[in-house]
Residue, then its C-alpha position, 0 to 999 in steps of 0.5 A: m377119093k374113096y370117102w367122097h361119096k360119104p355125106e358126113l365126110h363130104m360135109k367135114r371136108l367142105l367146111l374145112l375147105v371153106v376155112l382154109v380158103v378164107c384164111t388164104c384169100a382173107v376177104s378183108r374189105a381193105q381199101i385205099s383212100f387219099e387224105g391230103n393227097r397222101p395214100v392211106f391203106s385201111l382195113q375195116g375203117t382202120g388205117v394200116l399203112a401210110a406214107p411216113d410223116e416226112g413225105l410220100w417220096s424220099v430221095a437221098i442225094g449223098w453217100e457217106n460211110d457206105w450208106m445213103c444220106g442227104w435225104r430230101h422229101a416231098d408230098p403231092q402237089k396235085m391229084e387227078k383221076s384217069g379211069e381206074w387210076t388215081i395219080l398223085s404228082g409232085r416235084m423235088n427241087l434239087e440243085g441243078g434242076d427238079l426231080l419230077l415225081r408221080d405215083s399212080y394207084r389202082q385197086v386190083r382187088d379187095g385188099l390189093v392196090q397196084c402202084v407205079r412210081r415214076y421219077e424223072w430228072t429234068g436237070n442239065q447235068v448228071l445228078p450224082n450219088v442218088t438213092l430212090s426209095v419207096r417207104m410205107k409205115m405200119e404202126g406197131e411195136k416189134m412186128m415180125p417180118l417174113l422175107p421169103g427164103i431169107l427171114y422167117y419171123g426173125n429167124k429165132n431158132g437160127a439166132k440161137v445157134n449162129p446169129q452172126i452167120i444168118p439174117v436176124y431181126n427182133g423188131e427193135p428200133g434201128e434194126f433193118a433187113i434189106f436184100e437184093e430183089h433177085r434174092y427173093p423167090m417170092p418177091f414180097a415182104m410181110l409184116e405181122n401185127a398179131e396183137k391187132g389182128y392184121a398183117a400187110a405185104v409189099h409185093t415188088v416187080p423186081s428190076p435192075v436199075r439204070g444209072a447204077v454204079l455197079a454193073d448188075q445193081w438191082w432194087s432192094m427190098g426189106v423192113e426197117a424197125k423204128e419207134g412205135c412202127s416199122e417201114f417197108v422199104m425199097y431202095s434203088g440198090p442199098i442192102g444190109y442186115n444184122g446192123r451192117h450197111s452195104v453187105a451182102k449175104a454172100l458166103q455160108k458163114t460170113p457176109m461180104r462188103y457190097a457198097d457204092t450202090y447209088l445212081n448217077l442220074e443223067p439228064g432226062r433219065i426216067i425210072e419207074k418202079t411197080f409194086y403192090i401193097e396188100v392189107y388183110p386180117i388174120e385170125r392168129a399169130g403165125t398166119g400173116f405170111q400165108t395170104p401173100v404166098y398165094t397172092s405172089l402166085d396169082l401175080y406171077r402165075p408160074y404154071d407153064a410146065d410145057r416149056f420144060p422137059s417132059y415127065e417121061e424124059i425126066v424119069r428116063g434120064k434120071y434112071n439112066f444116070a442112077k444106073s451109072r452110080w451102081i457100085d459093088l463094094g464086095n461082100g454083098a455091099v451093093g447099091f447107089n453111090m452117093y459120089d461120082s465114082s472116080l472121086r469116092k465110093e460110099l453107100v449113104m442113106g438119107w440126106c445127100g446119099q439116098a441109097d435107100s430111095p430107089g428101093y421104093s421108087l424103082q418098084v413104082l416106076s418099073e413098068m414105065l422103065n421096063d428094065r429087068d435089072i430093076e428087080n435085082m437092084v431093088q432086092a440087093s441094095m435094100d437087103f444090104l442096107t438092112t446090115y446098118e445096125v440099129n441102136p436099140e436104145t435110140g433107134f439111130f443107125p449109121v448111114r454111111y458105108d465105105g466098104k470098110r466101116y459104117s459111120q455117122g448118123d443123124p435124125v434127118s437121114c434116119g427118118q428119111a431112110m425109115y420112110n423109104f423102107a416103109k414105102a418099099i415094104e408097102t409097095a412090095r406087099k402089093s406086087r409080091k415080087y420081093d422078099t421084104a423079111k429083112w426090110e421089115e425087121f429092120l424097120r421094126k427095130a428102128a420104129d420100136a426104138s424111135s417110138a420108145r425114145i419119142l414117147s419118153p417124157e424126156w424127149d425134147p428134140e432140138s429142131t424140126a429134124e425129127g419131124f422126118y420120123i412122123a411119116p414113117l411111123a404113121i405108115a409103119s403103124r398101118l403096116f404092122r398094126n402097131k398102136t405105139y408107132r401111131e402114138a409116137a407119131e401123134k406126139a411128135a406131130q403135136l409137138y411140132a404143131d405147138r412149136h411152129l404154127d404160131m411162127d414164134g420160131c419157124y421150122w428148122g434144122g432139116t438140112l445138115d449143112a446149116t443150122c437155121e430155118d430151112k425148107e427141109g425142116s418145113w418139108a419134114a413137118f409138111q410130109g409128116f402132117l399130111e401123112m398123118y391125115e392120109r392115114f388117120k383122116d383127122e382134119k386138124y392134120l390137114r390144117w397143119a399140113k397146109h401151114a407147113m406147106d405154105v412155108c415150103l412154098s415161100y422158098v419156091v421161086v415163082w419168077d424167071i430171075p434175069l441172069p448175068a453172063g455165066r454158066m446159068a445164062d449159057y443154058n438160057f436157064k429159067t429159075t421158076g420152080w426151083t427152091v432156095v435152100s435156107p437163110q444160111n445157104q442162099h443158092i437155089d436147088v432141085y429139092g422141090v421135086l421131092f415135095a412137088p407131089e405132095v403139093y399136088r395132092m394138097g391141091v386136090l384135097l383143097e380143090d386149088e388148081r393153082l397148087c396142082s399147076l405149080a407142082k408140075v412146074m416145080y418137078r419139070s423145071c428142075y431138070q434144066l441143066t442136066d448134061v449129055y451124061g445125065s449129070q446135074g450139079e447142086q448149087l446154082q447162084q441166082t443171087n450174090f451167094a456161093q459155096r463153091g469155086d472162086m468166091s473172092d469177088v462178090y460182084k462175080l458170084r451171081g450166075g455161077y453153077a457148082e456143076r461138079w458137086t453131083v451127090f446122088w440125092i439130085t437124082a434119087h429125088f426126081l425118081k422118088g418124086a415120080a413115084r409119088f406122082e404115080e401114086 
């Protein structure tokens, strides 16, 4: 790095790194102890987690009104040591026999304890309607959870818009949020007690359950709020949220009934469940989720990039497909079509269209691709996009052209287009191969009006969508030596830091087909904060960037989710490295390839090799499912959720793949990600 040799900057960076590492690793002096043969998880001598009062083990042996009932409880009768393990054992006397129970605990590292729970049915007959559980109680009122990809401190922003569509949780007694393990990109649940200055997480080792009534029944995990406390819970099947038992978040706008998730235990059946319990201190509200994000990386180690297609194969394959999307609508209207040309022909900037993205990425990749067509495609497509007229009052511009008229426009698409123009201009100035006069005029118009809007006292954006303006304004401030652009970028960055760093409302609104917390909103802030740091070297922006990045990372799948027969299984598909979209849209997609280079860059800045290794996997894994034509669909159904195709049977959703929805962003983001890696 250019400034590494400067002692004063080196020391500032080193001190920042120490702070960030301490916040991430949370040296906690947390321990497990056993009081009356029951485990207690303590932090600096204060108990944080313990078994519920009624017993360490709880088993339901009935099912009524779509939910488990007939609870029985038991405590350990014996404790013994075997090497590093402490073993608790007991039994539950049930009609027809005994259910033998055993927990084995060991401290993996400070603050992290592994447990293996074992159930063995000794009766001579099948034990019907059984639900096994793991429950851990945490004292405190209205504690806020984070369930990766699903629930972000209650989904408070989405709750203001569509509380009946997304999971919502306020921590009020009686509330619950319990979901299938295969729905979790990072398989943990976190509860934060900001008032007491600590948090806790339970990490599960996901697994289906033998003896289940359903064909593809898995363990579930989540949280339940009670008077004066909350519980982490894992069940052998039952799920529910928003006050409804036995429903799955199966469709974009409504749940579907997902009932009869109990077990019938045949004689001799043994079931084991492995999980990890973590307790640690936090310095402030909104940071409790960060420690388990990195613990999840350490547990699953999703770093093997070489099992996926090579970087060179991906770049060439995506470029070939991009060329197949090149269209001419007449009168100079040329560029990259958002759709399969047999369906529709439209040149769309930002979001799903990304017609502006190759104008930057192909410049950077031109030497590798060695195609003489690149120069003309870049110049002609970018020149045409400058004909999209900028509103001088707001900075917004239409983003869609269908050969007859310009239409639509939104902050997400406009901000992303401005970024691509800024990067295209910056890159072209270095190579001197392109005439950027029109590009610069377009960007100036957009930046002038956008800055004026942001700097206005009335500016009060609804969501994090306008976070996509931070990065292009920061770049434009340097390109054009314009202090106003920087002031606007600084104001926007400060507003989103003030709104989101304490997670009293998580980053949201970055995708146009969901109105809730989402990884795209988190990416808007992450990209903006990091670009501010790179351009102006203020250390606070690096701290903010890490917070937003960690939210982005919570959407990244760190394990290979086993899949039922279906289109994904046909490909022997591996889910590691893909990303969940939002609490509303619960499929996975390739969007992570767009911010993988920034994750890599943060790994360099923070000297954390885990981030560099993960970034490579995120990029290379997402090329899976590309067919012989170079085409790749958008929506993959790793869990009980779908947006396309036959959505009538909740039990047949998992494993599906909407392979014909091939909008251009899927290709453009690979090329843009490659360009950022090259830089």
